[in-house]
Each structure stands twice: as structure tokens, then as C-alpha cells.
C-alpha positions as CSV (number, residue, x, y, z in Angstrom):
1,X,-37.5,31.1,-227.0
2,X,-38.3,33.3,-230.0
3,X,-35.0,32.4,-231.7
4,X,-36.2,31.6,-235.2
5,X,-36.2,35.1,-236.9
6,X,-32.9,36.0,-235.0
7,X,-31.2,32.7,-236.1
8,X,-32.2,33.1,-239.7
9,X,-31.1,36.7,-239.9
10,X,-27.9,36.6,-237.9
11,X,-24.7,36.0,-239.8
12,X,-22.2,35.5,-236.9
13,X,-22.0,31.9,-235.7
14,X,-20.8,32.7,-232.1
15,X,-23.8,35.0,-231.5
16,X,-26.2,32.3,-232.7
17,X,-24.5,29.7,-230.5
18,X,-24.5,32.0,-227.5
19,X,-28.2,32.8,-227.8
20,X,-29.1,29.1,-228.1
21,X,-27.1,28.2,-225.1
22,X,-28.8,30.9,-223.0
23,X,-32.3,29.7,-224.1
24,X,-34.7,28.1,-221.7
25,X,-34.7,24.3,-221.9
26,X,-38.1,22.5,-221.4
27,X,-38.2,21.2,-217.8
28,X,-40.3,18.1,-218.8
29,X,-37.6,17.1,-221.3
30,X,-34.8,17.7,-218.8
31,X,-36.5,15.4,-216.3
32,X,-36.7,12.7,-218.9
33,X,-33.1,13.2,-219.8
34,X,-32.2,12.9,-216.1
35,X,-34.0,9.6,-216.0
36,X,-32.2,8.5,-219.1
37,X,-28.8,9.3,-217.6
38,X,-29.7,7.2,-214.6
39,X,-29.8,4.2,-216.9
40,X,-27.1,5.1,-219.5
41,X,-23.8,5.7,-217.9
42,X,-21.5,5.2,-220.9
43,X,-20.3,7.7,-223.5
44,X,-23.0,9.4,-225.7
45,X,-23.2,10.8,-229.2
46,X,-25.6,13.7,-229.6
47,X,-26.3,14.0,-233.3
48,X,-28.5,15.8,-235.8
49,X,-31.5,14.2,-237.6
50,X,-33.1,16.8,-239.8
51,X,-35.8,16.7,-242.4
52,X,-33.4,17.5,-245.2
53,X,-30.4,15.6,-243.9
54,X,-31.2,12.4,-245.7
55,X,-32.9,13.9,-248.7
56,X,-32.3,11.8,-251.8
57,X,-31.6,14.9,-253.9
58,X,-29.6,17.1,-251.7
59,X,-28.5,15.2,-248.5
60,X,-27.0,17.5,-245.8
61,X,-24.7,14.8,-244.5
62,X,-21.8,16.3,-242.5
63,X,-23.3,19.8,-242.5
64,X,-24.8,19.8,-239.0
65,X,-22.9,19.2,-235.8
66,X,-22.4,16.1,-233.7
67,X,-21.0,16.1,-230.1
68,X,-19.4,13.2,-228.3
69,X,-19.8,13.2,-224.5
70,X,-17.9,11.1,-222.0
71,X,-20.9,11.2,-219.7
72,X,-18.5,10.4,-216.8
73,X,-18.6,13.4,-214.5
74,X,-19.2,12.6,-210.8
75,X,-21.8,15.3,-210.5
76,X,-25.0,14.3,-212.3
77,X,-26.1,17.9,-212.7
78,X,-23.0,18.6,-214.8
79,X,-23.8,15.5,-217.0
80,X,-27.3,16.9,-217.6
81,X,-26.0,20.3,-218.3
82,X,-23.5,19.0,-220.8
83,X,-26.2,16.9,-222.5
84,X,-28.7,19.8,-222.8
85,X,-25.9,22.1,-224.1
86,X,-25.0,19.6,-226.7
87,X,-28.7,19.4,-227.8
88,X,-28.9,23.2,-228.0
89,X,-25.7,23.3,-230.1
90,X,-27.1,20.7,-232.5
91,X,-30.2,22.8,-233.0
92,X,-28.1,25.9,-233.4
93,X,-26.0,24.3,-236.1
94,X,-29.2,24.4,-238.3
95,X,-28.5,28.2,-238.7
96,X,-24.7,28.4,-238.8
97,X,-22.9,30.0,-241.8
98,X,-21.8,26.7,-243.4
99,X,-25.4,25.3,-243.3
100,X,-26.8,28.6,-244.7
101,X,-24.2,28.5,-247.5
102,X,-25.0,24.9,-248.4
103,X,-28.7,25.7,-248.3
104,X,-28.2,28.4,-250.9
105,X,-26.6,25.9,-253.3
106,X,-29.7,23.7,-253.2
107,X,-33.3,24.3,-254.2
108,X,-34.3,24.4,-250.5
109,X,-35.0,27.4,-248.2
110,X,-33.9,27.5,-244.6
111,X,-37.5,28.0,-243.5
112,X,-38.3,24.5,-244.8
113,X,-35.8,22.7,-242.5
114,X,-36.8,21.0,-239.3
115,X,-34.3,19.7,-236.8
116,X,-34.5,16.8,-234.4
117,X,-31.8,15.3,-232.2
118,X,-30.7,11.7,-231.7
119,X,-28.9,10.6,-228.6
120,X,-27.0,7.3,-229.1
121,X,-24.8,5.2,-226.9
122,X,-21.3,5.3,-228.6
123,X,-20.0,2.0,-229.9
124,X,-16.7,1.2,-228.2
125,X,-14.7,-0.4,-225.4
126,X,-12.9,1.3,-222.5
127,X,-9.1,1.0,-222.6
128,X,-8.0,2.7,-219.4
129,X,-9.1,6.3,-219.7
130,X,-9.8,6.0,-223.5
131,X,-13.0,4.8,-225.0
132,X,-13.3,3.9,-228.7
133,X,-14.1,1.0,-231.2
134,X,-11.3,-1.0,-232.7
135,X,-12.2,0.7,-236.0
136,X,-15.0,2.5,-237.8
137,X,-15.7,3.8,-241.2
138,X,-18.0,4.7,-244.1
139,X,-19.1,2.4,-246.9
140,X,-20.7,3.6,-250.1
141,X,-22.4,1.3,-252.6
142,X,-21.3,3.4,-255.6
143,X,-17.6,4.3,-256.4
144,X,-17.3,7.4,-258.5
145,X,-13.6,6.6,-259.2
146,X,-13.2,2.9,-259.8
147,X,-9.9,1.3,-260.8
148,X,-9.7,-2.1,-262.5
149,X,-10.6,-4.8,-261.6
150,X,-13.3,-2.8,-259.7
151,X,-16.5,-1.5,-261.1
152,X,-18.4,1.6,-260.0
153,X,-21.3,-0.5,-258.6
154,X,-18.9,-2.6,-256.5
155,X,-18.7,0.1,-253.9
156,X,-16.0,1.7,-251.8
157,X,-15.1,1.6,-248.1
158,X,-13.0,3.9,-246.0
159,X,-11.9,2.7,-242.5
160,X,-9.7,4.0,-239.7
161,X,-8.6,3.1,-236.3
162,X,-10.7,4.5,-233.4
163,X,-13.7,6.9,-233.7
164,X,-15.0,7.6,-237.1
165,X,-15.0,11.4,-237.1
166,X,-11.6,11.3,-238.7
167,X,-12.8,9.2,-241.6
168,X,-16.1,11.1,-242.1
169,X,-14.3,14.4,-242.2
170,X,-11.9,13.2,-245.0
171,X,-8.9,12.5,-242.8
172,X,-6.3,9.7,-243.5
173,X,-8.0,6.3,-244.0
174,X,-7.6,2.9,-245.7
175,X,-9.8,2.5,-248.7
176,X,-10.8,-0.8,-250.3
177,X,-13.5,-2.3,-252.4
178,X,-15.7,-4.9,-250.5
179,X,-15.8,-7.2,-253.6
180,X,-12.0,-7.0,-254.1
181,X,-10.5,-6.2,-250.6
182,X,-7.1,-7.6,-251.5
183,X,-6.5,-5.0,-254.2
184,X,-5.0,-1.8,-252.7
185,X,-6.7,1.3,-254.1
186,X,-4.5,4.4,-253.5
187,X,-0.8,4.0,-253.4
188,X,1.8,2.5,-255.6
189,X,4.9,2.3,-253.3
190,X,5.8,2.1,-249.6
191,X,6.7,5.8,-249.4
192,X,3.2,6.8,-250.4
193,X,1.7,4.5,-247.9
194,X,3.8,5.9,-245.1
195,X,3.1,9.5,-246.2
196,X,-0.6,9.2,-246.3
197,X,-1.3,6.6,-243.5
198,X,-3.1,7.4,-240.3
199,X,-0.7,8.7,-237.7
200,X,-3.1,9.2,-234.7
201,X,-6.6,8.2,-233.8
202,X,-9.6,9.8,-232.0
203,X,-11.1,8.5,-228.7
204,X,-13.2,9.8,-225.9
205,X,-11.3,10.7,-222.8
206,X,-13.1,9.1,-219.8
207,X,-11.1,10.6,-217.0
208,X,-9.3,13.8,-216.1
209,X,-12.2,16.3,-216.7
210,X,-11.6,19.4,-214.6
211,X,-14.2,19.9,-211.9
212,X,-14.5,23.6,-212.7
213,X,-14.8,23.1,-216.5
214,X,-17.7,24.9,-218.1
215,X,-20.3,22.3,-219.1
216,X,-21.3,24.4,-222.2
217,X,-17.7,24.4,-223.5
218,X,-17.9,21.3,-225.7
219,X,-15.2,22.1,-228.3
220,X,-15.7,21.3,-232.0
221,X,-16.8,17.7,-231.6
222,X,-17.3,17.3,-227.9
223,X,-14.9,15.3,-225.6
224,X,-12.9,13.7,-228.4
225,X,-9.1,13.6,-228.0
226,X,-6.2,12.7,-230.3
227,X,-3.9,9.7,-229.3
228,X,-0.8,8.2,-230.9
229,X,-0.4,4.7,-232.4
230,X,1.9,3.8,-229.5
231,X,-1.1,4.2,-227.2
232,X,-3.2,2.0,-229.5
233,X,-0.5,-0.6,-229.3
234,X,-0.7,-0.5,-225.5
235,X,-4.4,-1.0,-225.8
236,X,-3.8,-4.0,-228.1
237,X,-6.0,-2.6,-230.8
238,X,-3.3,-2.6,-233.5
239,X,-3.0,-6.4,-233.9
240,X,-5.5,-6.8,-236.8
241,X,-5.2,-3.4,-238.5
242,X,-1.5,-2.6,-238.6
243,X,1.6,-3.5,-240.5
244,X,5.2,-2.9,-239.6
245,X,7.7,-0.9,-241.7
246,X,11.3,-2.0,-241.8
247,X,13.7,0.9,-242.2
248,X,16.6,-1.5,-243.2
249,X,14.7,-3.2,-246.0
250,X,12.1,-0.4,-246.9
251,X,9.4,-3.0,-246.7
252,X,6.0,-3.4,-245.0
253,X,5.1,-6.7,-243.3
254,X,1.6,-7.6,-242.1
255,X,1.0,-7.5,-238.3
256,X,3.0,-6.1,-235.4
257,X,5.1,-9.1,-234.3
258,X,8.3,-7.5,-235.6
259,X,10.2,-4.4,-234.5
260,X,9.6,-1.3,-236.5
261,X,7.3,1.6,-237.3
262,X,3.6,0.7,-237.0
263,X,1.5,1.6,-240.1
264,X,-2.3,1.4,-240.3
265,X,-3.0,-0.7,-243.4
266,X,-5.8,-3.1,-242.3
267,X,-3.8,-5.8,-244.3
268,X,-4.1,-8.5,-241.6
269,X,-7.8,-8.1,-241.4
270,X,-8.5,-7.9,-245.2
271,X,-6.1,-10.7,-246.1
272,X,-6.7,-13.2,-243.3
273,X,-10.5,-12.8,-243.2
274,X,-10.6,-13.9,-239.5
275,X,-13.3,-11.2,-239.3
276,X,-15.3,-11.1,-242.6
277,X,-15.5,-7.3,-242.8
278,X,-15.8,-7.1,-246.6
279,X,-18.5,-9.8,-246.8
280,X,-20.5,-8.1,-244.1
281,X,-20.2,-4.7,-245.8
282,X,-21.1,-6.1,-249.2
283,X,-24.2,-7.7,-247.8
284,X,-25.3,-4.6,-245.9
285,X,-24.8,-2.3,-249.0
286,X,-26.9,-4.7,-251.1
287,X,-29.6,-4.7,-248.5
288,X,-29.4,-0.9,-248.2
289,X,-29.8,-0.4,-252.0
290,X,-32.8,-2.7,-252.1
291,X,-34.4,-1.0,-249.1
292,X,-33.9,2.6,-250.3
293,X,-34.1,2.0,-254.0
294,X,-31.0,4.1,-254.5
295,X,-27.3,4.0,-253.8
296,X,-26.5,4.2,-250.1
297,X,-23.9,5.4,-247.6
298,X,-23.4,3.5,-244.3
299,X,-21.5,4.5,-241.2
300,X,-20.4,1.6,-239.0
301,X,-18.1,0.7,-236.1
302,X,-16.6,-2.6,-235.1
303,X,-15.4,-4.0,-231.7
304,X,-13.0,-7.0,-232.1
305,X,-12.9,-9.0,-228.9
306,X,-9.5,-10.3,-227.8
307,X,-11.3,-13.3,-226.2
308,X,-12.0,-15.9,-228.9
309,X,-15.1,-17.1,-226.9
310,X,-16.8,-13.7,-227.2
311,X,-18.2,-12.7,-230.6
312,X,-17.0,-9.7,-232.5
313,X,-19.5,-6.8,-232.9
314,X,-20.4,-5.0,-236.1
315,X,-22.7,-2.0,-235.5
316,X,-24.5,0.1,-238.1
317,X,-24.6,3.7,-236.9
318,X,-26.4,5.3,-239.8
319,X,-27.6,4.6,-243.3
320,X,-28.7,7.3,-245.8
321,X,-29.1,7.8,-249.6
322,X,-26.1,8.6,-251.7
323,X,-26.7,11.1,-254.4
324,X,-25.8,10.1,-258.0
325,X,-26.4,13.2,-260.1
326,X,-25.7,13.3,-263.8
327,X,-25.4,16.4,-266.0
328,X,-25.2,16.6,-269.8
329,X,-22.8,19.2,-271.2
330,X,-21.8,19.9,-274.7
331,X,-18.0,20.1,-274.8
332,X,-16.0,21.2,-277.9
333,X,-12.4,20.1,-277.7
334,X,-11.6,20.7,-281.4
335,X,-11.0,24.4,-280.9
336,X,-8.0,24.0,-278.5
337,X,-4.5,24.7,-279.7
338,X,-2.3,21.6,-279.8
339,X,0.8,23.5,-278.7
340,X,-0.9,24.4,-275.4
341,X,-1.8,20.8,-274.5
342,X,-0.1,19.6,-271.3
343,X,-1.1,16.0,-272.2
344,X,-3.4,14.4,-274.7
345,X,-5.3,11.1,-274.7
């Protein structure tokens, strides 16, 4: 489609996206995608997989776009159009302003980058017109800010209710060390927990798509929608991940058997160990470090089945190197004026 020189030189994101969406899509690939959609009828993730994205020196994690598709439209032609538009948008994200700015901060040139696209079935369970896993998150084998009794090499995990986009993008999440899951990491009192806890979650909306909706209008992340914790309680996905806040006593109690405000703490899961999340993550992080000969970052999602006869599901979505760069800098602190110190240690 002769887009390369245009995309490299153009500075306006909307112009780049528009030209990519207008571009001709290979008919042979579209036929294969049509066959694929005959088999896969559940929600899909269309995500980037570029040459530099998992580089050990300058990984581009989170720079390029991912789109979540419900893949539920009654007209198959619309589903194909949505999928091909998502693929075009992922390719276009190689040349958007944030990717170009990040590229300038590295030793790479945009001409070196090569983009591929991965289409994955999304891990989750349907709850009415909502589709999402019980929880998802990111685990890192190295913790840059450890607090006793944790060490830097013990790792760090961030988890949240529902789809993991909220966690990956730095939204509210519960953080714990897989080797010491009982030790809270972030907050010293109930007020801080309430202020910074997850208030809503992301899920894919399965129904209610307008017939006349433009298939190329995918939004920022695709067909993800925000839902409240009340809706999660209706879906029975709060049981193992929430605590209850008592206004009268200003206390948090594990579980949701009492009346009160629901707070995402993951306390029931981390304390009761009915699902060995910390053990599984510790094992996978060790395997990842051994396999990649470096620190690693793992994205995962978990389905907790209500039926005790059906096993729970832990799914690895992605694993990539985690950069640990060190710099040596001469720092002279003797020349500072004592009267100007805010604090001294």
C-alpha cells in the first residue's frame, strides 16, 4: 500500500490511522481469517508482536496497541471487518507519536522495527452480557522497591479484578510478593486501602452492539467497558478477592459474607490459599528467569470455577524480559547547605 515513507514522515496520529484503515487488505489473508472466525466464536485479543517489543535492552512493552473484540456480531462480514480493522490499527501503532518518541529515547531507528500481529482467544467466562476472567495481573521476578522482609529478587505481583488492561496501564491494583503474600505492601491504614483500591473493573460487552455501528470504530482498547463492583458481586466473582468495610467500626473483614462496602484486597485468596496463586507465580517466575537468562515479566489471567469438581484455570498470556539497567554516577553531597535540607539521613 506504499505506506512506509508516509507513516515514518507523518506526525499526526489520526492521519496515519486513517490511511492504514483505508489500505487494501490481502484477500488471501482475509479468507483465512474468515475460516478462523468459523471456528473461534468467542472474544478475541488482537495484539502486537514486534521485533523490538521483547528486546532485552529496550523492550517496547505497552507502547503498541492491543484491541479486544467481542466477536459476537450476528453478521459475519462485520466480525471480519472489525478483525481486519484491528489488525490495521496494530500495524499503524508502530508509527504513532508515542512509539516514535520512545524510539528516539533508545538506540534504535524506526526503520529497524518489524511488526507482526497475534490473535488470541481471550481468557474469561461469560457472565450474562459480560465476559472477563476472575482476575488478571502482571508478575515481575525483580522488585525495584522491596520492603522488609522482602528482597529485590523475591519478585512483585500486581493483580486486579477482571481484564488486565487496568493493571498493565498502572491503574489501581493489589500488590504482593509471591514469597511473602501475607505481608501487605502499600498501605498502612484502612483509609489508604479504601482511597487506592479498585472501584470498577473492565470486561468485554457481549451484547448490545448497535447494528449500524462502524466496524472500524474500535475505541482505545476495543470493546472493553467499565463495570461496578456491584455487578461483579452479582456475577459471584468477588467471593475470593474482596473484603468488606464496616463504617461503624472502621475495619476491614475478609470475604463478603457481611453487609458493608466491598473492597478489592485479594485477602481471602492470599490468606486461605484455596487457590495457590503465590506458589504458581513463584514457580513460573523461576522458570522464566532460567529460560530467558534474565529477569522476566509475566502477564496472566485466572478463572476460578464455582463448581468444586471443575479445576481452576491459570493462563499465561505473555512472558518477556525485564530490563535491569544500572548506571554509575558520581554524586557529591558535601557541597549542600545544611540549612536548606528538608530531611537528612
